[in-house]
C-alpha positions as CSV (number, residue, x, y, z in Angstrom):
1,M,85.1,9.1,-39.8
2,N,85.5,9.6,-44.0
3,Y,84.0,11.8,-46.6
4,F,82.8,12.1,-50.2
5,E,81.8,14.7,-52.2
6,F,77.9,14.9,-53.2
7,E,76.4,18.1,-54.8
8,K,78.8,20.4,-53.5
9,S,78.7,19.1,-49.9
10,R,81.0,16.8,-47.8
11,I,79.0,13.8,-46.5
12,A,80.3,11.6,-43.9
13,Y,80.5,7.8,-43.2
14,D,82.0,5.5,-40.7
15,E,83.7,2.5,-41.7
16,L,85.0,-0.5,-39.5
17,G,85.5,-4.3,-39.3
18,S,86.8,-6.5,-42.4
19,G,85.1,-9.1,-44.6
20,T,82.1,-9.0,-46.5
21,P,80.6,-5.5,-46.5
22,V,77.3,-4.2,-45.4
23,M,75.8,-0.7,-45.3
24,L,73.9,0.8,-42.6
25,V,71.3,3.7,-43.1
26,H,69.9,5.4,-40.0
27,G,66.3,7.0,-39.6
28,T,65.2,10.4,-38.6
29,L,67.1,12.6,-36.5
30,W,69.5,10.0,-34.7
31,Y,72.6,9.7,-37.2
32,S,74.1,6.6,-35.4
33,P,71.6,4.7,-34.0
34,W,73.4,1.2,-34.1
35,G,74.9,1.2,-30.6
36,K,76.6,-2.0,-29.6
37,F,75.1,-3.7,-32.8
38,K,77.4,-2.0,-35.0
39,Y,80.5,-3.3,-33.3
40,L,79.2,-6.8,-33.1
41,L,78.5,-6.6,-36.8
42,A,82.0,-5.6,-37.4
43,S,83.5,-8.5,-36.0
44,S,82.4,-10.4,-39.0
45,H,81.8,-7.8,-41.9
46,R,83.0,-4.5,-43.2
47,V,80.5,-2.1,-41.7
48,I,79.8,1.2,-43.7
49,A,77.5,3.4,-41.8
50,I,76.3,6.7,-43.6
51,H,75.5,10.0,-42.0
52,L,73.0,11.3,-44.4
53,P,72.9,14.8,-45.9
54,G,72.3,17.4,-42.9
55,Y,72.8,14.7,-40.3
56,G,75.9,14.1,-37.9
57,G,79.0,15.1,-39.6
58,S,77.6,15.6,-43.0
59,Q,76.6,19.0,-44.6
60,A,73.2,20.1,-45.7
61,V,73.2,20.3,-49.5
62,P,72.7,24.1,-50.5
63,G,69.5,24.9,-52.4
64,R,67.9,21.4,-52.1
65,V,64.9,20.2,-50.5
66,H,66.1,17.3,-48.2
67,D,63.3,14.8,-48.9
68,T,63.9,11.2,-49.3
69,D,64.8,11.3,-53.0
70,L,67.7,13.6,-52.2
71,L,68.6,11.3,-49.3
72,A,68.4,8.1,-51.6
73,K,70.6,10.0,-54.2
74,A,73.2,10.7,-51.4
75,L,73.3,7.0,-50.5
76,C,73.7,5.7,-54.3
77,G,76.7,8.6,-54.1
78,L,78.2,6.6,-51.5
79,V,77.5,3.3,-53.0
80,D,79.3,4.3,-56.3
81,H,82.1,6.0,-54.3
82,L,82.8,2.7,-52.5
83,G,81.6,0.5,-55.4
84,L,79.3,-1.6,-53.4
85,K,76.4,-1.9,-55.7
86,N,75.9,-5.6,-54.7
87,A,76.4,-5.1,-50.8
88,P,73.3,-5.7,-48.7
89,L,71.9,-2.9,-46.8
90,I,70.4,-2.4,-43.5
91,G,67.8,0.2,-43.0
92,L,66.3,1.6,-39.8
93,S,62.9,3.4,-39.8
94,L,63.3,6.4,-42.4
95,G,66.4,4.9,-43.6
96,T,64.4,1.8,-44.8
97,V,62.4,4.3,-47.3
98,V,65.9,5.8,-48.3
99,A,67.1,2.2,-49.1
100,V,64.1,1.1,-51.0
101,K,64.2,4.4,-53.1
102,A,68.1,3.9,-53.8
103,A,67.2,0.5,-55.0
104,R,64.3,1.6,-57.6
105,T,67.1,3.8,-59.2
106,G,69.2,0.5,-59.6
107,C,72.0,1.7,-57.6
108,V,71.3,-0.8,-54.8
109,R,71.0,-4.4,-56.0
110,G,71.7,-6.3,-52.7
111,K,69.7,-7.7,-50.1
112,L,67.6,-5.4,-48.1
113,I,66.9,-5.6,-44.4
114,L,64.5,-3.3,-43.4
115,A,63.8,-2.5,-39.7
116,G,61.0,-0.6,-38.3
117,M,59.6,0.7,-41.8
118,P,57.3,3.4,-41.5
119,T,53.7,2.3,-42.3
120,K,51.7,5.0,-40.5
121,T,52.2,8.6,-39.2
122,T,50.7,10.7,-36.3
123,G,51.8,13.8,-34.4
124,V,52.0,17.5,-34.7
125,M,55.4,17.5,-36.6
126,V,54.1,15.1,-39.2
127,W,50.9,17.4,-39.8
128,M,53.0,20.5,-40.0
129,S,55.7,18.8,-42.4
130,H,52.7,18.0,-44.8
131,W,50.6,21.2,-44.9
132,L,53.3,24.1,-44.0
133,P,55.7,25.6,-46.5
134,K,59.3,24.1,-46.2
135,F,60.7,27.8,-45.3
136,V,58.2,28.0,-42.3
137,L,59.0,24.5,-41.2
138,R,62.8,25.4,-41.4
139,K,62.4,28.2,-39.0
140,I,60.2,26.1,-36.7
141,A,63.0,23.4,-36.7
142,K,65.6,25.9,-35.5
143,L,63.6,26.6,-32.2
144,N,65.1,24.6,-29.1
145,F,61.4,24.0,-27.7
146,V,60.7,22.1,-31.0
147,R,63.9,20.5,-31.0
148,E,63.9,19.2,-27.5
149,K,60.0,18.9,-26.7
150,I,57.8,18.8,-29.6
151,L,60.0,16.5,-31.7
152,M,60.3,14.1,-29.0
153,V,56.5,13.8,-28.5
154,S,56.1,13.3,-32.2
155,I,58.6,10.5,-32.0
156,R,57.0,8.7,-29.3
157,E,53.7,8.8,-31.0
158,N,55.0,7.3,-34.2
159,V,57.6,4.4,-32.9
160,G,56.0,3.8,-29.3
161,R,56.2,4.1,-25.7
162,H,58.9,1.2,-25.0
163,R,60.1,1.9,-21.6
164,R,63.9,1.7,-22.8
165,E,63.2,4.1,-25.7
166,I,61.8,6.7,-23.6
167,R,64.8,6.6,-21.2
168,L,66.7,7.0,-24.6
169,A,65.0,10.2,-25.3
170,G,67.6,12.1,-23.5
171,S,70.3,10.8,-25.8
172,F,68.6,12.3,-28.8
173,K,69.3,15.6,-27.8
174,D,72.8,15.8,-29.0
175,A,72.0,13.9,-32.3
176,V,69.0,16.6,-32.9
177,N,71.3,19.3,-32.2
178,R,73.6,18.1,-35.0
179,T,70.9,17.7,-37.3
180,S,70.3,20.5,-40.0
181,P,66.6,22.4,-39.9
182,E,66.5,21.1,-43.7
183,A,66.8,17.6,-42.8
184,I,64.2,18.0,-39.7
185,A,61.7,19.9,-41.9
186,D,62.1,18.7,-45.4
187,V,60.8,15.1,-45.1
188,D,56.8,14.8,-46.1
189,Y,56.2,11.7,-44.0
190,V,52.4,11.5,-45.1
191,R,53.4,11.3,-48.8
192,L,56.1,8.9,-48.4
193,V,54.0,6.5,-46.5
194,K,51.2,6.6,-49.0
195,E,53.7,6.0,-51.9
196,L,56.0,3.1,-50.1
197,P,53.8,0.0,-50.9
198,H,53.9,0.9,-54.6
199,T,57.7,1.6,-54.3
200,L,58.1,-1.7,-52.8
201,S,56.3,-3.4,-55.3
202,E,58.8,-1.6,-57.8
203,I,62.0,-3.3,-56.7
204,P,63.4,-6.6,-57.3
205,N,65.7,-6.9,-54.4
206,E,65.2,-9.5,-51.7
207,K,63.6,-7.7,-48.9
208,I,63.3,-8.9,-45.2
209,F,61.4,-7.0,-42.6
210,L,62.2,-6.7,-38.9
211,Y,60.1,-4.9,-36.2
212,G,60.3,-4.7,-32.4
213,Q,57.9,-6.1,-30.1
214,Y,56.6,-3.0,-29.0
215,D,57.0,-1.0,-32.3
216,T,53.7,0.8,-33.2
217,Q,54.5,0.8,-36.8
218,K,54.3,-3.1,-37.2
219,T,50.4,-2.6,-37.1
220,G,50.6,-0.8,-40.4
221,A,52.7,-3.6,-41.7
222,K,50.0,-6.1,-41.1
223,A,47.6,-3.8,-43.0
224,W,50.0,-3.9,-45.8
225,G,50.2,-7.7,-46.0
226,I,54.0,-7.3,-45.1
227,S,55.6,-10.6,-43.7
228,Y,58.0,-9.7,-40.9
229,R,60.1,-11.0,-38.1
230,V,59.7,-9.7,-34.7
231,I,62.7,-8.8,-32.2
232,K,61.2,-9.4,-28.6
233,K,61.5,-7.2,-25.7
234,S,62.4,-4.3,-28.5
235,G,60.9,-0.9,-29.3
236,H,61.2,0.7,-32.6
237,N,64.9,0.7,-32.8
238,I,65.7,-3.0,-32.6
239,F,69.8,-2.7,-32.9
240,Y,69.6,-0.1,-29.6
241,D,67.3,-2.1,-27.5
242,Q,68.4,-5.9,-28.2
243,P,71.8,-5.6,-29.9
244,E,72.8,-9.3,-29.3
245,E,69.6,-10.6,-30.5
246,A,69.5,-8.3,-33.7
247,F,73.1,-9.4,-34.3
248,R,72.2,-13.2,-34.4
249,L,69.2,-12.4,-36.5
250,V,71.1,-10.2,-39.1
251,T,74.1,-12.3,-39.2
252,R,71.8,-15.3,-40.4
253,L,70.5,-13.2,-43.0
254,L,73.7,-11.8,-44.3
255,P,76.5,-13.6,-46.3
256,G,80.3,-13.8,-45.4
257,I,80.1,-14.7,-41.9
258,R,83.9,-15.5,-40.6
259,K,84.1,-18.3,-38.3
260,Q,84.8,-17.1,-34.7
261,P,87.9,-18.8,-32.8
262,G,86.9,-22.2,-31.4
263,G,83.8,-22.3,-33.6
264,N,82.7,-25.5,-35.7
């Protein structure tokens, strides 16, 4: 794990592989959702995967609201730290919003591969995040019952009930326990989804949208008029559900593939 300084906090990122760089931006709660996909990608690329502020190995930023604007600013900090302004970027779920907001500032100029972009929001935690004060939400987010029960229900309501993802819910517990109350409580999902179509229209980056076959978020994408590609037999997290298929598709979209031994 590597680190850089951002607004008096230490932000972590993983780096593996070599070749043309590509950056990964995770979504809500799960700071390392990439599974086997990350290692497949590292066979042909230099892979840099950020832990956003308050997630995984990264510290929360003192005195700041951990909304997507702050998370995008942290992503820009890593881009500047590594000098990767033109690198392509793969975002998952909330990470797609962070990537798009970073691109709007001009710090990210590469191709954006946006998987599971949120297009609608439901559930008790989403409702609370929109209506309750941040200091109340942060207290609620510290409760074990909320972390282990209510958050999981809200996640399923927003991303679908694909059987593999339901089984994976147990693996969220460690990730949730390593996520700060600020990172859980501060994002206003209702507002960001309303703003997202306009934000997308403002950025010049090439954008490619991916959804799992059983991801409920793709129905909102249809309503927005977004053209997207589908990963079959997958839920919201295409990288964990179908790593090989996601790798085959993504590598066709990325530059700098090294020829494998015995290849043509």
